C-alpha positions in Angstrom: 6.4 13.8 -0.5 2.9 12.6 0.0 0.2 13.9 -1.6 -3.9 12.9 -0.4 -7.2 13.5 -2.5 -10.4 12.9 -1.5 -12.5 10.0 -3.0 -15.9 8.6 -3.5 -15.2 5.4 -3.6 -12.7 3.9 -0.9 -8.7 3.7 -1.6 -8.0 0.7 -0.5 -9.7 -2.2 -2.3 -8.0 -5.9 -2.6 -7.2 -5.1 -6.3 -5.0 -2.1 -5.1 -3.5 -3.9 -2.1 -2.6 -6.7 -4.5 -0.7 -4.2 -7.4 1.5 -2.4 -4.1 2.1 -5.9 -2.8 3.2 -6.8 -6.2 5.4 -3.8 -6.6 6.9 -4.0 -3.1 8.0 -7.6 -3.8 9.2 -6.5 -7.1 11.7 -3.7 -5.5 12.2 -6.1 -2.4 10.8 -4.4 -0.2 10.2 -6.2 3.1 9.1 -3.1 5.5 7.9 0.4 4.9 7.7 2.9 7.5 4.0 4.7 6.6 2.4 1.0 5.8 3.5 0.0 9.1 1.7 3.1 10.6 -1.6 2.3 8.5 -1.8 -1.3 9.4 -0.8 -2.8 5.8 1.4 -5.6 5.9 3.1 -5.7 2.8 3.6 -9.6 2.7 0.2 -10.7 3.5 
């Protein structure tokens, strides 16, 4: 399930991107369909 919320500030900050990439690396995730559709590289 994906839930969306409106934010006043941009959600895609470098700090947030780093957290997502660290989480993906921890679990060994190399690719993910939603990340690919959002042009978000998990291995950058």
